[in-house]
MARKOLTI-343251 format. One record per residue (C-alpha): x, y, z; residue number from 0. Coordinates in Angstrom, 1 decimal. Layout:
(r (X,Y,Z),NUM),
...
END
This chain:
(r (-2.2,14.3,-21.2),0),
(r (-5.6,15.6,-21.8),1),
(r (-8.8,14.0,-20.7),2),
(r (-9.8,13.3,-24.3),3),
(r (-6.6,11.5,-25.0),4),
(r (-6.7,9.5,-21.7),5),
(r (-10.3,8.4,-22.4),6),
(r (-9.5,7.5,-26.0),7),
(r (-6.5,5.3,-24.9),8),
(r (-8.6,3.8,-22.2),9),
(r (-11.5,2.9,-24.6),10),
(r (-8.9,1.4,-27.0),11),
(r (-7.3,-0.8,-24.4),12),
(r (-10.7,-1.9,-23.0),13),
(r (-11.9,-2.8,-26.5),14),
(r (-8.7,-4.9,-27.0),15),
(r (-9.3,-6.7,-23.6),16),
(r (-13.0,-7.2,-24.4),17),
(r (-11.9,-8.8,-27.7),18),
(r (-9.5,-11.1,-25.9),19),
(r (-12.1,-12.2,-23.5),20),
(r (-14.8,-12.7,-26.2),21),
(r (-12.3,-14.3,-28.5),22),
(r (-11.4,-17.4,-26.5),23),
(r (-13.3,-19.2,-29.3),24),
(r (-15.1,-18.3,-32.6),25),
(r (-18.7,-17.2,-32.5),26),
(r (-21.2,-20.1,-32.7),27),
(r (-21.6,-23.0,-30.5),28),
(r (-18.6,-22.0,-28.5),29),
(r (-19.5,-18.3,-28.1),30),
(r (-19.3,-16.3,-24.9),31),
(r (-22.9,-15.5,-23.7),32),
(r (-24.1,-13.4,-20.8),33),
(r (-24.9,-15.6,-17.7),34),
(r (-28.8,-15.5,-17.7),35),
(r (-29.0,-16.2,-21.4),36),
(r (-26.3,-18.9,-21.2),37),
(r (-27.8,-20.8,-18.3),38),
(r (-31.4,-20.2,-19.1),39),
(r (-32.0,-19.4,-15.5),40),
(r (-33.7,-16.6,-13.7),41),
(r (-31.5,-14.1,-11.8),42),
(r (-32.7,-15.6,-8.5),43),
(r (-31.1,-19.0,-9.3),44),
(r (-27.6,-17.4,-8.8),45),
(r (-28.3,-14.4,-6.7),46),
(r (-30.0,-13.9,-3.3),47),
(r (-32.7,-11.3,-3.9),48),
(r (-32.8,-11.8,-7.5),49),
(r (-30.1,-9.2,-8.4),50),
(r (-26.5,-8.3,-7.6),51),
(r (-23.4,-10.1,-6.5),52),
(r (-24.9,-11.9,-3.5),53),
(r (-24.6,-15.6,-4.6),54),
(r (-26.7,-18.6,-3.8),55),
(r (-25.2,-22.1,-3.6),56),
(r (-26.0,-22.6,-7.2),57),
(r (-24.3,-19.3,-8.2),58),
(r (-21.1,-20.2,-6.3),59),
(r (-20.8,-23.6,-8.0),60),
(r (-21.4,-21.8,-11.4),61),
(r (-18.6,-19.4,-10.6),62),
(r (-16.1,-21.9,-9.3),63),
(r (-16.8,-24.2,-12.3),64),
(r (-15.5,-21.5,-14.6),65),
(r (-18.8,-19.9,-15.6),66),
(r (-19.2,-22.8,-18.2),67),
(r (-22.7,-24.2,-17.3),68),
(r (-25.0,-23.7,-20.2),69),
(r (-28.6,-24.6,-21.1),70),
(r (-28.3,-24.7,-24.8),71),
(r (-25.9,-24.5,-27.7),72),
(r (-25.7,-21.7,-30.2),73),
(r (-24.7,-18.0,-30.1),74),
(r (-26.0,-15.8,-27.3),75),
(r (-25.1,-12.2,-26.8),76),
(r (-21.9,-11.9,-24.7),77),
(r (-22.5,-8.3,-23.6),78),
(r (-24.5,-6.9,-20.7),79),
(r (-24.7,-3.6,-18.8),80),
(r (-25.9,-2.0,-15.7),81),
(r (-26.4,1.6,-14.4),82),
(r (-26.8,2.8,-10.8),83),
(r (-27.9,6.2,-9.7),84),
(r (-28.6,7.6,-6.3),85),
(r (-29.4,10.6,-4.1),86),
(r (-27.0,11.0,-1.1),87),
(r (-27.8,13.1,1.9),88),
(r (-25.8,13.5,5.1),89),
(r (-26.9,14.7,8.5),90),
(r (-24.7,17.7,8.2),91),
(r (-22.9,19.3,5.2),92),
(r (-19.5,17.9,4.4),93),
(r (-16.5,20.2,4.4),94),
(r (-15.6,19.4,0.8),95),
(r (-17.1,17.8,-2.3),96),
(r (-15.9,16.4,-5.6),97),
(r (-15.9,18.8,-8.6),98),
(r (-19.5,19.4,-9.9),99),
(r (-21.1,18.4,-6.6),100),
(r (-22.4,20.2,-3.6),101),
(r (-21.4,19.4,0.0),102),
(r (-24.7,17.7,0.6),103),
(r (-27.9,16.4,-1.0),104),
(r (-26.5,15.2,-4.3),105),
(r (-28.3,13.4,-7.1),106),
(r (-25.7,11.5,-9.2),107),
(r (-25.2,8.8,-11.7),108),
(r (-22.9,6.6,-9.7),109),
(r (-21.7,4.3,-12.5),110),
(r (-22.4,2.6,-15.8),111),
(r (-20.8,-0.7,-16.4),112),
(r (-20.4,-2.9,-19.5),113),
(r (-19.8,-6.7,-19.0),114),
(r (-18.4,-9.5,-21.0),115),
(r (-19.3,-12.7,-19.2),116),
(r (-19.6,-16.3,-19.9),117),
(r (-18.1,-19.7,-20.6),118),
(r (-16.3,-21.1,-23.6),119),
(r (-16.5,-24.8,-24.2),120),
(r (-16.1,-27.1,-21.1),121),
(r (-13.2,-25.5,-19.3),122),
(r (-12.9,-21.7,-19.9),123),
(r (-14.9,-18.8,-18.6),124),
(r (-14.7,-15.0,-17.9),125),
(r (-16.2,-12.2,-16.0),126),
(r (-15.1,-8.8,-17.3),127),
(r (-16.5,-5.4,-16.0),128),
(r (-15.6,-2.0,-17.4),129),
(r (-17.1,1.0,-15.7),130),
(r (-17.7,4.7,-16.2),131),
(r (-17.4,6.4,-12.9),132),
(r (-20.1,9.1,-12.8),133),
(r (-18.6,10.8,-9.8),134),
(r (-15.0,10.9,-11.0),135),
(r (-16.1,11.2,-14.7),136),
(r (-13.6,8.6,-15.8),137),
(r (-13.7,5.2,-17.6),138),
(r (-11.6,2.2,-16.4),139),
(r (-11.5,-1.5,-16.1),140),
(r (-13.4,-2.7,-13.0),141),
(r (-13.6,-6.3,-12.0),142),
(r (-11.8,-9.0,-14.0),143),
(r (-12.0,-12.7,-13.4),144),
(r (-10.6,-15.2,-16.0),145),
(r (-10.9,-19.0,-15.2),146),
(r (-10.0,-22.4,-16.5),147),
(r (-11.6,-25.2,-14.4),148),
(r (-12.0,-29.0,-14.7),149),
(r (-14.0,-31.5,-12.8),150),
(r (-12.2,-34.8,-12.2),151),
(r (-11.9,-37.7,-9.7),152),
(r (-9.1,-38.6,-7.4),153),
(r (-9.3,-41.9,-5.5),154),
(r (-13.0,-42.0,-6.3),155),
(r (-13.7,-38.5,-4.9),156),
(r (-15.0,-35.6,-7.0),157),
(r (-12.4,-32.8,-7.3),158),
(r (-12.7,-29.5,-9.0),159),
(r (-9.4,-28.0,-10.1),160),
(r (-9.0,-24.5,-11.5),161),
(r (-6.7,-21.6,-12.3),162),
(r (-7.6,-17.9,-12.1),163),
(r (-6.4,-14.5,-13.3),164),
(r (-8.0,-11.4,-11.7),165),
(r (-7.2,-7.8,-10.8),166),
(r (-8.3,-7.4,-7.2),167),
(r (-7.5,-9.6,-4.2),168),
(r (-10.7,-11.5,-3.3),169),
(r (-12.7,-10.7,-6.4),170),
(r (-12.4,-14.4,-7.4),171),
(r (-13.9,-15.7,-4.2),172),
(r (-17.2,-17.4,-4.3),173),
(r (-18.6,-16.3,-0.9),174),
(r (-19.8,-12.8,-0.1),175),
(r (-17.7,-12.4,3.0),176),
(r (-14.6,-10.7,1.7),177),
(r (-14.6,-7.0,0.9),178),
(r (-14.6,-7.3,-2.9),179),
(r (-18.1,-8.7,-3.0),180),
(r (-19.2,-7.9,0.5),181),
(r (-22.1,-5.8,1.6),182),
(r (-23.1,-3.1,0.8),183),
(r (-23.3,-4.3,-2.8),184),
(r (-23.8,-0.8,-4.1),185),
(r (-22.4,2.4,-2.6),186),
(r (-21.6,6.0,-3.6),187),
(r (-18.2,7.6,-3.4),188),
(r (-20.1,10.8,-2.4),189),
(r (-21.0,9.2,1.0),190),
(r (-18.4,9.6,3.8),191),
(r (-16.7,6.4,5.1),192),
(r (-14.0,5.4,7.6),193),
(r (-10.5,6.5,6.7),194),
(r (-8.8,3.2,7.8),195),
(r (-9.3,-0.2,6.3),196),
(r (-7.1,-3.4,6.0),197),
(r (-5.1,-3.8,2.8),198),
(r (-7.3,-6.7,1.6),199),
(r (-10.2,-4.3,1.6),200),
(r (-9.6,-3.1,-1.9),201),
(r (-6.5,-1.1,-1.3),202),
(r (-5.0,-2.6,-4.5),203),
(r (-8.3,-3.1,-6.4),204),
(r (-7.7,-2.6,-10.1),205),
(r (-4.0,-1.7,-9.4),206),
(r (-2.7,-5.3,-9.5),207),
(r (-2.9,-8.6,-11.4),208),
(r (-3.1,-11.9,-9.6),209),
(r (-3.0,-15.5,-10.5),210),
(r (-4.0,-18.5,-8.3),211),
(r (-4.7,-22.1,-8.4),212),
(r (-7.7,-23.6,-6.5),213),
(r (-9.3,-26.9,-5.7),214),
(r (-12.7,-27.9,-4.3),215),
(r (-12.5,-31.4,-2.8),216),
(r (-15.8,-33.4,-2.6),217),
(r (-17.9,-30.3,-2.9),218),
(r (-16.8,-29.4,0.6),219),
(r (-13.2,-28.4,1.1),220),
(r (-11.9,-25.4,-0.8),221),
(r (-8.2,-24.3,-1.0),222),
(r (-6.6,-21.5,-3.0),223),
(r (-3.1,-20.0,-3.4),224),
(r (-1.8,-17.3,-5.5),225),
(r (0.4,-14.2,-6.1),226),
(r (-0.4,-10.6,-6.9),227),
(r (1.9,-8.0,-8.5),228),
(r (1.7,-4.5,-10.0),229),
(r (1.7,-4.3,-13.7),230),
(r (3.5,-1.4,-15.4),231),
(r (2.2,2.1,-15.2),232),
(r (1.6,2.3,-18.9),233),
(r (-0.7,-0.8,-18.8),234),
(r (-2.6,0.6,-15.8),235),
(r (-2.9,4.0,-17.5),236),
(r (-4.2,2.4,-20.6),237),
(r (-6.8,0.5,-18.4),238),
(r (-7.9,3.9,-16.9),239),
(r (-6.2,3.6,-13.6),240),
(r (-5.0,7.0,-12.4),241),
(r (-1.6,6.3,-10.8),242),
(r (0.0,9.3,-9.1),243),
(r (3.2,9.5,-7.2),244),
(r (1.3,9.9,-3.9),245),
(r (-0.6,6.5,-4.3),246),
(r (0.4,3.4,-2.4),247),
(r (2.1,1.0,-4.7),248),
(r (2.7,-2.7,-4.2),249),
(r (6.3,-3.8,-3.8),250),
(r (7.2,-7.2,-5.3),251),
(r (4.7,-10.0,-5.3),252),
(r (2.1,-10.5,-2.5),253),
(r (1.0,-14.1,-1.6),254),
(r (-2.7,-14.7,-1.2),255),
(r (-4.3,-17.9,0.4),256),
(r (-7.9,-19.0,1.1),257),
(r (-9.4,-22.1,2.7),258),
(r (-13.0,-22.9,3.4),259),
(r (-15.3,-25.7,4.4),260),
(r (-18.8,-25.6,2.9),261),
(r (-21.8,-27.9,3.1),262),
(r (-25.1,-27.8,1.1),263),
(r (-27.9,-29.4,3.2),264),
(r (-30.8,-28.7,0.8),265),
(r (-32.8,-26.0,2.5),266),
(r (-29.7,-24.5,4.0),267),
(r (-26.0,-24.2,3.3),268),
(r (-23.1,-22.9,5.3),269),
(r (-19.4,-22.0,4.9),270),
(r (-16.6,-21.3,7.4),271),
(r (-13.1,-20.4,6.3),272),
(r (-10.0,-18.3,6.6),273),
(r (-7.9,-16.0,4.3),274),
(r (-4.5,-14.5,4.3),275),
(r (-2.8,-11.7,2.3),276),
(r (0.8,-10.5,2.6),277),
(r (1.4,-7.4,0.7),278),
(r (4.5,-5.0,0.8),279),
(r (4.0,-1.4,-0.4),280),
(r (5.8,1.8,-1.1),281),
(r (4.0,4.4,1.0),282),
(r (2.9,7.2,-1.2),283),
(r (4.7,5.6,-4.1),284),
(r (8.1,6.7,-2.4),285),
(r (10.7,4.0,-3.0),286),
(r (13.6,5.7,-1.3),287),
(r (12.9,4.1,2.1),288),
(r (12.1,0.6,1.1),289),
(r (8.6,-0.7,1.8),290),
(r (6.1,-1.3,4.5),291),
(r (5.0,-4.9,5.2),292),
(r (1.4,-6.0,6.0),293),
(r (0.0,-9.3,7.2),294),
(r (-3.7,-9.7,6.8),295),
(r (-5.2,-12.8,8.5),296),
(r (-8.9,-13.3,8.7),297),
(r (-11.7,-15.8,9.4),298),
(r (-15.2,-15.8,7.8),299),
(r (-18.5,-17.6,7.8),300),
(r (-21.7,-17.6,5.8),301),
(r (-25.1,-19.2,6.2),302),
(r (-28.2,-19.3,4.0),303),
(r (-31.6,-20.7,4.7),304),
(r (-34.5,-21.4,2.2),305),
(r (-36.6,-23.7,4.3),306),
(r (-39.5,-21.2,4.7),307),
(r (-41.9,-20.8,1.9),308),
(r (-41.0,-17.8,-0.3),309),
(r (-38.3,-16.7,2.2),310),
(r (-34.4,-16.5,2.0),311),
(r (-32.4,-15.7,5.1),312),
(r (-28.7,-15.2,4.9),313),
(r (-25.8,-14.1,7.2),314),
(r (-22.2,-13.3,6.3),315),
(r (-19.5,-12.4,8.7),316),
(r (-15.7,-11.7,8.7),317),
(r (-13.0,-10.7,11.0),318),
(r (-9.6,-9.4,9.8),319),
(r (-6.5,-8.8,11.8),320),
(r (-3.7,-6.8,10.1),321),
(r (-0.1,-6.6,11.5),322),
(r (1.7,-3.6,10.0),323),
(r (5.5,-3.2,9.9),324),
(r (5.8,0.5,8.9),325),
(r (9.6,0.7,8.5),326),
(r (9.4,2.8,5.4),327),
(r (6.6,5.1,6.7),328),
(r (8.7,5.6,9.9),329),
(r (11.8,6.6,8.0),330),
(r (9.7,9.0,6.0),331),
(r (8.3,10.5,9.2),332),
(r (4.7,9.3,8.2),333),
(r (4.3,6.9,11.1),334),
(r (5.3,7.3,14.8),335),
(r (5.4,3.5,15.4),336),
(r (7.3,0.8,13.5),337),
(r (4.7,-1.8,14.4),338),
(r (0.8,-1.3,14.4),339),
(r (-2.2,-3.4,14.3),340),
(r (-5.6,-2.8,12.6),341),
(r (-8.6,-5.0,13.1),342),
(r (-12.0,-5.0,11.3),343),
(r (-15.1,-7.0,11.7),344),
(r (-18.4,-6.9,9.8),345),
(r (-21.6,-8.9,9.7),346),
(r (-24.6,-8.6,7.5),347),
(r (-27.9,-10.3,7.9),348),
(r (-30.6,-10.2,5.2),349),
(r (-34.2,-11.4,4.8),350),
(r (-35.8,-11.6,1.4),351),
(r (-39.4,-12.3,0.7),352),
(r (-40.0,-13.9,-2.8),353),
(r (-36.7,-12.5,-3.9),354),
(r (-38.5,-9.2,-4.2),355),
(r (-38.5,-7.4,-0.9),356),
(r (-35.4,-7.4,1.1),357),
(r (-34.1,-6.1,4.5),358),
(r (-30.4,-6.1,5.4),359),
(r (-28.7,-5.0,8.7),360),
(r (-24.9,-4.8,8.7),361),
(r (-23.0,-3.6,11.8),362),
(r (-19.2,-3.0,11.5),363),
(r (-16.3,-2.1,13.7),364),
(r (-12.7,-1.0,12.9),365),
(r (-10.1,-0.5,15.7),366),
(r (-6.3,-0.4,16.0),367),
(r (-3.1,1.0,17.4),368),
(r (-2.7,4.7,18.3),369),
(r (-0.2,6.5,16.0),370),
(r (0.2,10.2,16.1),371),
(r (1.5,10.4,12.5),372),
(r (-0.3,7.6,10.8),373),
(r (-3.6,8.8,12.0),374),
(r (-2.6,12.5,12.4),375),
(r (-5.9,13.8,10.8),376),
(r (-8.0,12.9,13.8),377),
(r (-8.0,14.0,17.5),378),
(r (-7.5,10.6,19.1),379),
(r (-4.9,9.4,16.6),380),
(r (-6.6,6.1,16.3),381),
(r (-8.5,4.5,13.3),382),
(r (-11.5,3.4,15.3),383),
(r (-14.9,3.5,13.6),384),
(r (-18.2,1.8,14.5),385),
(r (-21.6,1.9,12.8),386),
(r (-24.4,0.0,11.2),387),
(r (-25.8,0.0,7.6),388),
(r (-29.6,-0.6,7.1),389),
(r (-31.0,-1.3,3.7),390),
(r (-34.5,-1.9,2.4),391),
(r (-34.8,-2.8,-1.3),392),
(r (-37.4,-3.9,-3.9),393),
(r (-36.6,-6.1,-6.9),394),
(r (-40.0,-6.4,-8.8),395),
(r (-38.8,-9.2,-11.1),396),
(r (-36.4,-10.9,-8.7),397),
(r (-38.3,-14.2,-8.9),398),
(r (-39.7,-13.9,-12.3),399),
(r (-38.9,-12.7,-15.9),400),
(r (-39.5,-9.0,-16.6),401),
(r (-42.0,-7.9,-19.3),402),
(r (-38.8,-6.6,-21.1),403),
(r (-37.2,-10.1,-21.2),404),
(r (-34.8,-12.3,-19.2),405),
(r (-32.0,-9.8,-19.5),406),
(r (-33.7,-6.8,-17.9),407),
(r (-33.8,-6.4,-14.1),408),
(r (-34.4,-3.5,-11.7),409),
(r (-33.9,-2.8,-8.0),410),
(r (-34.8,0.3,-6.0),411),
(r (-33.7,0.8,-2.5),412),
(r (-32.9,2.9,0.5),413),
(r (-29.7,2.8,2.7),414),
(r (-29.0,4.4,6.0),415),
(r (-25.6,4.4,7.5),416),
(r (-25.4,5.3,11.2),417),
(r (-22.0,6.1,12.8),418),
(r (-21.5,5.9,16.6),419),
(r (-17.8,6.4,16.1),420),
(r (-15.7,7.7,13.2),421),
(r (-12.0,8.1,12.7),422),
(r (-11.2,7.8,16.4),423),
(r (-14.1,9.4,18.3),424),
(r (-17.8,9.9,18.8),425),
(r (-17.5,13.6,19.4),426),
(r (-15.2,16.1,17.8),427),
(r (-13.2,13.4,16.1),428),
(r (-11.0,15.8,14.1),429),
(r (-10.5,18.6,16.6),430),
(r (-12.7,20.9,14.5),431),
(r (-16.1,20.1,16.2),432),
(r (-17.2,17.4,13.8),433),
(r (-19.1,14.5,15.4),434),
(r (-19.4,11.0,14.1),435),
(r (-23.2,11.3,13.7),436),
(r (-22.7,14.3,11.4),437),
(r (-21.8,11.8,8.7),438),
(r (-25.0,9.6,9.1),439),
(r (-26.0,9.1,5.5),440),
(r (-29.3,8.4,3.8),441),
(r (-29.1,7.1,0.3),442),
(r (-31.9,6.4,-2.2),443),
(r (-30.7,4.3,-5.2),444),
(r (-31.9,2.8,-8.5),445),
(r (-30.1,-0.2,-10.0),446),
(r (-30.9,-1.2,-13.6),447),
(r (-29.4,-4.3,-15.3),448),
(r (-29.9,-5.2,-18.9),449),
END
């Protein structure tokens, strides 16, 4: 299949899905608008720093409520878009680069996304994102979150009940602690990154569909349970997902669960919770040896404080423990151990002044079992990686409406990722003389939303 035919099929499928999302109801009082226009709120009402997926307490309630809150009736434009471009430089040249790019100092259009987002009536809402990957030069569906939610009372207590359909484990979550919406909120595939990550960290993003039911009891106790499965290859291909025989594919249905306790105290709010994901997979798409089994269990917490004038402080944290039963990989001689573990922890702390100027620091650590085949590409045969991400960003209209209208927003920023350990070692991690610090990355980015 040629690139032209593939893109044509993807665009056709995306337009059909866009029409389905937008067509929950006829245009008019029940139309699907974009969020800012629908709610009549500034971006800072829903987003820490005035742009991007980091949600405030109001933003979380809006999402869990099915994206249905509206300030007025009547038709509003259901479409929105964003573009992100950046310049990526590493301390030393990389050994290889994607087609059309150099081994260092690359200026690139990272992505262009089109959104259909909003609520229809009292109970239904959607968030649909479709993205052109400027690095891979391909168009595909990105994040999908379809909801139906209803507020009711049980024994005199307020209860929110909802159902959800999405295409990435955790993308439906309202807190920015899970990998789907976790920091960094923008990144480039041109930047090096650790080779190992838990399965819940987007291993199946855009490659699955999942459905769950959730409940928020008394605005405090949240519980969710659901299942994920892999759609047919024709469907995924039509949505722009490039499925090759060497890709990890989900086997059967994978249970997902989430619980959290949250409290809004006015000038501050906090959440503490836990999550679980139990996927089975065919390693490298090979079905001959059965499947590998994974058990991802984690805890998370978040805190936001707005008690200081013009200042927002937030902290997000998670810890994930993954138990791996690699029976299939062992049989295929792709793992030396039947049982391995992988653990990951990440914290991000941010400070925003007037939702315009922000500083974020995010240390991370990944570690796990030694396996001479599973991690054969590094000298120590372990997944261990440690580092910290620093970000400084400026959002000129984070707390106000831009001169170009409510829909337009802009952020410029700088990221620096420092590695003290990468893929198993600090020095000579691959046996070819490469050090972890060689991958230290400086990235300048521009993020435009409209």
